[in-house]
N, C-alpha and C positions, 0 to 999 in steps of 0.2 A: 504494500500500500504506500502511496506517495506520502512523504513526510509532511505533516500538517503543521502550520504555524500556530503556536499556542496563543490563545486569546483568553481574556477574562469572559467566562460565560455569563450572559446577562439577560437573555431573552426568556420570556414565559410562553404561555400557550397562544396568546394573541397573534404574534408574528407567524406561527405555524398556520393558524386559521386564515389569516389575511393572505398569506402566500398561496395557499391552496384555493381559496375562494376566488382570488383575482385571476388564477389560471383557469379555473372551471368556467367562470363567467367571462368568456373571451370571444375569440373570432367567430366560432360557429354560432354562438348565441346571436350576434349582431347580423351575420351575413346569411345564415342558412336555416335558421329556425322558421322563418316565414316560408321558405321553400318546402320544409318538411310539413308544415300545417296545410299548405296548399296542395301538396302532393298526396298525402295519406290521410288528411283530415285531422280534426282535433283528437278524436279517439285514437287514431293511428299514431299520432305524435305522443300521446300519453302512454301508449303501448311501447313506443321506442324509449321513452324516458324510463319506464318501469323495467323493461328488459335490460336496458343499458346498465341500470343500477343493480340488477341481479349479478352483474359482473363486478362493478366498481365497489359496491359495499362489501362483499366478501373479500375482495382484494385489499381494500382499506383496512379491514379487520385483521387480515393475515399479516399485512405490513406492520400494523400497530403491535400485533402479537410478537412478531420477529424482533421488532425494534426494542421491545421491553424485556427481551430474554437476557440481555447482558449489558455491561457498561457501554453506552453508545458514544462513540467519538465521531469526528467528522468523516465524511465520505458518502453520505446519503444512502440510497437504496442498495447499490452494489456492495458497499462495505458491510452493511447490516446483514444482507443475505449471505455473502461469502463467509463472513465470520461466524454465522450461525450454522451453516450447512456445509461448509467446506468450499475451497477454491474452485473445484471442478463444477459443482452445481452453480455457484455464484457467478462464475465466468460465462457459463452457457446462457444463463439468464441475463447477465450483465452485457453481453455483446448485443443481444436483442434489445435490451433496454437502451444501450447507447445509440443504436440505429434509430429507435423511435424518438429519442431526444434530439438527435442530429437532424432528422427529417422534419421534426417539429419546428425547427428554426425556419426552414423553408415555408412551412405551412403558415406560421405566424407572419412572416414577412410578406407573403403573397396576400394575406388578409389585410395587412397594414396598407399595402398599395391600393386595396379596394376602398379604403377610407378616403382616398383622394378623388373619388368620383365627382363630388361637388366642386372641388377645386379645378379639376380637368374641364368640367362643363363651363365654369366661370371664365377660365383662360381661353377656351374656345370661343365663347360668346364675345368677349371683350377684345381679344388680341388675335383671333383667328389662327391660333396655334393648336393644331389637332394632335393629341397623343393617343394613338390607337393601341399601343402595346405598353401595358403597365410594368413590364420588365425594366423599362427605363427608370422606374421608381424602385422596384424591388431589389434589383441587383446592386445598385449603389447603396441601398439601405443595408444590405448584408455586409458590404465592404466597410461602410461607416461604423456599424456596430462592432465588427471585428477589430477595427483599429481602436475603437473606444475600449473594448474589453482588453486588448493587448496592452494598452497604455494605462488605463485606469484600474483594471482588475475588478475583483468581485465586490468591492465595497459599493460600487455604483448601483448595483441591483437593490440593495436594502434601502438606500437613500430615496430611490424612486418609488418604493413599495407603497408608502402611505399616500403619496400624491395620486398614484394610479387607483388605489382603492376608493379614495374620495371621489375622483372623477367618475369611476365606474358606478358607484352607488348613486351619484347625482344623475347620471344618464338614465339609470333604471327608474329612479324616482320620477323624473320628468316624463319618461315613457309611460308609466302607469297613470300619471296625472292627465295625459293627453287623451283626446277623443276625436274620432273622425265622423261620427254620426252614421257610419255604415250599418250598425246593428239596428238603428231606429228605422232604416229604410227597408229592412227585411222583416216580414211579419213573423216569421218563425225561424230561428237559427237552428240549422241541422248540424249536430256535432259530427256527423259522418260525411258531410259534404266534402267533395274533393274533385279534382279534375280527372276525367276518364282516361286521358293519355299519359298519366303520370308514370314515373319509374316504379319498379317493384318495391315492395316494403323493405326488403333487406338491402337493396342498393341505397335507398334513402337512409336506412339505419347505418350503413357503412360511412356515409357522408357525415351524419350527425354524431356518431359515437365519440369522436375526439372531444366533443363538448363536455363529456363527463370524466375525462381522463386526467384532469389536473390535480386530483385529490392527494397524490403523493408528493406534490411539489414541496410541501413544507418539511418533508423528511430530509431534504438537502440542508436544512439548518441544524441538523443533529449535533454538530460540534459546537454550536453557539447557544445551547439551551441550558437553563438552570437545572431543569428536571425533565430530561427527554422521555423518561418512562411515563410521565404524566402528560406532558405537552403534546407528544406525537399522537397518541391515541385520541385524546380529546380534540385537538386541533384538526386532525385529519378527518375523523368521523363527523364532527359537527359541520365542517365545510362541505362534506359529501352530501349530508342529509339536507342542509339548508339550500345548497345548490339545486338539489332535486326539487324541493318545494318551489323555489323561484322559477325554475323551468316550467313547472306546471302552470303557474300564474302567467308567465310570458306567453305560453301556448294559448291559453284562454283569451288573453288580451288581444293577441294577433288575430285569432279566429273571429272574434266579435267586432273587429274594427277594420277588416279588409277582406275583399273577395279572394277566392282561391287564385284567380288569374293574376291579381296584383301581388299576392304573396309570393307567387312563383317568379314573376317577371321582374320584380323590383327587389333587388337584394338588400337595399337600404330602406325597406318599407317601414322599419321602426321609426325612422326620422319623420315620416309622414304622419305618424300617430302621436309622437312625443309632443309635449306642451311647447318645447323649443327645439325644433328640428336639428339644428347644427350640433346639439350635444351628443347625438348618436355617432356621427363620424369622429367627433373628438374622443368620445368614450372608446370607440373601436380602435382608434389610433393609440390611445393610452394603454388599453388592455393588450393589444397585439405587440406593441413595442416592448412592453414590460415582460410579456411571456417570451418573446424572442430573446430578450436580454437574459431572462432566467435560463432558457434552454442553452444559449450560447455560453452561459456560465457553468451549467451543470454537465452538459454533454462532454466537453473536453476533460473535465475532472474524472468522469466515469472512465473515459478512454485511458487517461493517465494512470488511474488506479488499476485498471486491467493490466496495463503494461508493467506497472510496478510489481504486480503479482506474477509477472513472467508467464502470462498465459498465451502469448503469441509464439509462433514457431521458432524464431531466431532471436539471439541475444541482441543483434543490431536493431531489430524492429522494436524490441522491448526498451532498449536504451534510448532510442530516438523518441518514442512516444511518451516515455516517463519523464523526459527531461523538463525541467522547469526553471523559471527565473531564480537566480541565486538568493536574492533577498526575500522573496515571498513564495517561491515554488509555483508561480503561476504557470499553467501548462501551455507553454508557447507552441511547441510542435503539435500537440494534440489539438490545439485550437485551429491551427492552419489546416490540418486534415479535416476537421469538422466543418470549417468554413467551405472547403472545397466540395464536400459532400452536400452541404446546404445549397451551394450555388448550382450544383447539378440538378437538384429537385426544383429550385426556383426557376430554372430554365424551362421546366415543363409548363409553367405558367398557369395551370388549371388547379384551382383550390380543391375541386371535387376529386380529381385524380390523386392528389397528394393526401387528401383526407382519407381515402380508401386504403392507401399504402400504410399510413400511420395506424389506422384502425387494425390492420392485420398484425403489425409489429406489437402494438399494445395488447392485442388478444393473446399472442404467443407468450409475451412476458407475464401478463396477469394470470393466464392459465397455468403457467409453470409455477408461479408463486403460490397459487391456491392448491395445486397438486402437492407441492412439497409440504405445505401447511397441513393438508389432509393426512398425508402419510406420517407426519411428525406426531399427530395426535395419537396414532396407534402404536408408534414406535416406543412411546413411554421412556424416552431417553432421560435419565436422571439429571443430565446437564442442561436439559431444555426446560427452564422454569420461568416462563414469561410472567411479568406482573399483570399484563392484560391478556386474557384468554378469549379467543374466538371459539366456535364450536366446529366439530369435525364435519357436520352436515352442511354448515354454511360454506366452509372451504370446498367441500365436494360439489355443492351447487355452483359456486363460482367457476371451478374447473370445468364442469360439464357445460355450463352456459358458454364459456369461451370456445370450447371445442365445437359445440353446436352452431354458434353464430359464425365462426370462421368458415365453416363449410357451407352455410347458408349464404354468406356474402360472396365468396369467391372460392369454390372448391380447389381450383388449380393452385392459387396462392396459398391456401390452407395446407395442402399436401407439401408444397415446396417449403413453407415456413417451418412446419413440424420436422420435416426431413433434415433441413439445414441445422435446426437446433439440436436434434439428436446427434447429427454428424459432428457438430462442434463439441458436444459433451463427450462423445466417444474418442475424438481426437485428443481432447484434454486429458482424459483418463489414461490414454496410451502414453502420452508424453510426460505425465506427472502422476505416476502410480502411487507416490507417497502421499498425495493429497486426498483428503476425504471426498467422497462422492455419494451417489445414490446407494451404493452397496451398504454404507453404514445405516442409512435410513431404512432400507428394505430389510436389513438384518434385524433391526429393532422391531419392525412390523411382523416379520416372520416369527421372532421369539414370542411376541405376544399372541400371535395366532396359534402357534404350537401349544403354548400354555393353556389357552382356552380349549383347544381340541382335546388335549390330554386329560384335563379335568373332566370334560364332558364324557370322554370314553370311560374314564374310571368310574363315573357315577352311573353310566348306562348299564342296563342288564347285560350279563354275559350271554353270548349266543354261541353255545358249544357246537351247534350244527354247522356254523360257518368258521370252522377251524382254519387257522393259518399259522405257520411256524414263526415263533418269536424267539430266536436262538441267541444264546450267549456262549461265547467261546473264550477260554483262557489258555494261553500258551506262552511258554518261555522261549520257544524256538521260532519266533516269527520271521527272523531274517535268515535263518538257516534252512528252514523247510516251510515254504509258503503254501503248502497243500491245504492246511486248515483255513487259511484266509481265502484261498481260491474257492473252496466249497461254500464258505460264508457268502462270498460274492455272488455265487450262482443262486443261492437260496434267497438272498436279499434283493435280487434285481427287480422283481416285479411282485411276487406273491407273498414273500415273507419279510421279516425284519431281523436284523442282526446287529449284535454288539460284540466287537472283537477286542479282547483285553490282552495286552502284552504284559506278562508276569515278570516282575523284577524282584528277585529274592533279596531281602534285607529289611532293616528297620527304617521307618520313615525319618529322614534327616535332611539337612540342607543339601548334602551330596547326592542322596538318592532322589531328592526332588529335582535337582538339576539334571540328573541322569534321565529321569522319567520324562522331563520336558523335551530333552533332546531326542529320545526314542519316539516320543509322540509325534514330533515333527517328521521323523522318518516314516512313521506309519501313515500320517496324513498325506505325505508326498506319494507314497506307494499307492494309497487308496485313490488319490487323484489321478495318477498316471494310468491306473487300471480301470478308471471310470466306474468305481463301485458305489453302491448305496449302503455300505456297511459303516456303522458308527464305530470309530476306533478310539481307544483310550489305553492308558497304562495303569498298572496296579502294583504298588510296592507293598509287600507283605513278608513277614518272617518265614513263612513256609507255604508250600503248595496247598496244604490243607486249609490254612487260614485264608488264603487267597480264594479258594473255591467257596468257602463259607461266606466270604464277603460278596463274591460274584452272584451267588444264589439269591442274595437279598437286594440286588440292584434293581431299580425300576427299569422297565423296558423303554426303548426310544419310541415305540409305537403308541405308548399310552396304555396299552394292554399289559397284563402281566407277562413276564417271560415264561415260556412253557417248555423250553428244550435247552439242553446243554450239550455242547460238542467238545469232545476230547480228540487228541491226535497223537499217534506214536509212529515211529518208523519201523517198517517191517525188517529192514536191514540191521537196525540197532534198537531193539525193542525195550531198552531199559526204562523208557517213560511209561510203559504199560503197567509196571508194578505200582507206580504212584497213582495211576488211574484206578487200579483195583483196590488200593488201600482206602480210597475216598468214595468208592461207588455206593456204599451203604448210606452215606450222608446225602448223596445226590438222590438216591431212591426215596429217602425219607422226605425230601423236599417236594416230591410229587412231579418232578420234571421228567419229561421224556428224555432218553439218553441216546446220543449218537457217538460212536467211537470210530474214528477214521484211521485205518491202517494204511499209511501212505507208502507208495512204492516209488522206486527210481524210474519205473517204466513211465514214459511220457504220455501226455494226454493231448497230443497235437491234433489228432483227427476228430475226436469227440463224436463218434458215430453211433455208439451203442451203450445203453444202460441196461444191465441185466438185474432183474429183481428175483430173488430166490425165496419161495414160500414153502416152508417145511410144515409138517403136521403140528408142530408146537407153536406155529406163528399165528394162531387164531387172533390174538390181540394185536400183534405187530403188523400184520399184512397190509391193512389199509393205510397205516402211516408210511410204510415202505413205498407203497404205490403213489401216495400223495407226494412224497419227497421226490420221487422220480419225475412226476409231472411238474413240480415246482422247478426242478433243476433244468429241464429242457425248455423252460420259459426264458432262459438266458440266451442272448444272441449267439454265444459261442457254441451252443448246443442246438441251434435251429435246424440243422440237418440230421440230428440224431433221432433214433427211434428207441422206444422202450420194448424190451422183451421180458416176458414173465415166464419163469420156470417154477412150476409147482410140483414138489415131490410128495406124492400121496400114496397111502396104502391102496391096494387093488380095489377094495370095496368103495373107496371115496373118490376115485379118479373121475368117474362120470359126473358125480354131484359137484365137484370142485370146478370142472371144466364148464358145466352148464351155468354155474353162478358167475364165473368170470366173463363168459360170453354174453350173459344178460346185462352185465354192467357195461360192456362195450356197446351192445345194441342200444342201450338207453342213452348212450352218449356220455356216460359218466367216467369212462376211461379213454384217454386220447391215444389209443393204440389199435393196431390192426389185429383182427381175430387170428391171422396166421402167425402172429408173434406170441401167441399163448401156447406154451408147451407144457403138457402134463406128463410128468415122468413117474412111472410106477416105482415105488420104493421096494428095493430088494434088500433083504436082511443081511446078506453077505457083503453088500457093497457100502463103503463108507461115504457119507454125504459130502464130506469135504472133497473126496476124490471126484465125485460127480460134478461138483461146482468147478473144480480145477479143470476138468475135462471140457465142459461146455462153455466156460467163460474166459478161456485163455486169451481170446481176442476182444474181450469187453473193455471199454474205456473206464467204466465205473461199475462195480458190482455191489449190490445192496443185499445184505443178509441180516435176518432177524436173530435176536438172542433173548433168552429168558433170564431173569434175575436168579432163579433157583440154580441154573446151570453154572453161574459164576461161583456159587458156594461150593459146587462139586468139582469144577474143573479149573477155576481161576484163570490164570493167563493162558493156559492151554486152549481155552475156548476160542481165542482170537488168533491163534497160530495155526500153521499148516496150510495156508493159502498161498503157497510159494509160486505157483505157476500163473497166477493172475496178477493184475496190477492193483490199483487202489480199491480197497474194500471198505464200505461204509456199513458198520454194524449198528442196528437200530433196535431200541427197546421202547415200547410204548406202555405207559401206565394204564391206559384204557383204550378200547377200540375207537377209532375215529370213523366218522361218517363220510363216505365219498358222495358228495352232492353234485 
């Protein structure tokens, strides 16, 4: 941010109000309000006023809220927004804000030239000098104001403020005191009367909307206020609401004192109605020159502030635009660029064209401010504590209205404006990744949303019919053998939820904390590179047993309770199996389903087949095994894979088991082909492990069930002897699952 010259703060709320109201009641009021009333009627104009303020009031409230969030220094809207929400967001909005401010100079100067209509007519009548092009007035006026600003600086604007406000209110007073007698000539005034060949409602709206956009002008005084947290909200909102009321009365006065034809064809119709006609051009000139001075003062400072925050692509551009006069830091170079931009739009000459361009830029800026305010309400950021608070639904209304009106006014410009703003934000995020942006706000919003959802799920009735795995895995070999993490990744991709814990053996201390943080970063990086949906974390515990006990009590990332635990050991070096066996009874007591992965050095590059083996003892396990197979092939890496079911049954049950499996397939509850169901008759002399080794030697993953009672009898031997096949997933279910 550009260095600001320290001053003794002395202003209260009144200067904020006067600055805003003098900008609101400006060029459009004098030159185009009659055109609006004549084109869309009194009711149509009231609708324009009302709809316009559905944008400006939420924006004024959002600005007031943002401005009261922190200690407010100089720098106006850009400084306040960027310091509240980060440079990336602030700069994206700030560039659009700067363009609207710079183009406003052209708008006000073109309007200023219109005030010379009576003078041009008088010169033509008396001296026969005809001036057909008002750019002979507007272009020198821009150059004169530029020289004035470069030599006199910002102090000039405040000195003129009170003179302008007095002139402005005098012109309004004389306008309301005037009368044309038009209403007495008409038996009945129709509030819907309008010309039939008028422009469409939203074209007129685009021309009139800049009349309502001066409400944030007072924010530019932020560095000169005694109590900005009080003065900005009160001054801004009061000016907005009073301006709206005055516009309603002006529309009524115009409608009852001039015909639609006169309102459209005479842009200075207010002078025909006023008690003393010349006061209207004088008021117009005072209001427009003051607003132009304000814009030519604020716009370069916004550009200078943007450059000081190094938001532009090269150091040379930033250095050039941020340069200021040594004694006062007046933005010399930024002023020259701004003047050049203003001259370009002045050359257009048409106040209506420039008004529509300004409307689009203001809509983009205001819409972005309201959107950020809306998200901030849900993010619940502890550092966001404004003294004045708007409401989330008011900010949402403002954002929606901006988007709606942009596309109603000019869809092409709307698409272009939004696209350019998003492009600016993305470019800034790329070049300045260390600066805060939308990610921080969205992160807060997501945190709050997740919290609400998790609480809702916890309170909701448990639906056992719609079972899905919520798995927790704890492993100390995360970086030596990634097989367990891979399996978690497949389960968690679409249908399940997974929490992967890297176990660190030791007591919690400063050293182990630092170690766990480093390991967590490695895990997150690995999870990110593999595009996983697994939640990863570390756990420091003095033993594997205590780590499992802690893990079993952890809440699930899904909001539902965890219902399954996954262990892993190496078939080549099965020393980890003993630790699993020693803790199995504790896991069983918890009621969790248990999966034990025997990982092999045999690769899983093809991923074409999953074999599921159902034995006579797998009555409870079978459905869980089938469901896990279905869950795993939901991962993209398994998209070309197929499930094959092998059921080893006694002779008398072969037909019954095959019929049941085929019925499940027919009903669409098993995603496998009937030809992939193999019923193998159990032969007493043949070992089941030998059968599995024979049939599944080419399987990419083999799923086998086991019973808790068998562990008591066989221990580690139960999981050994599958040497001819690759990875084996042993599954134990606490109760039978429903395949729905």
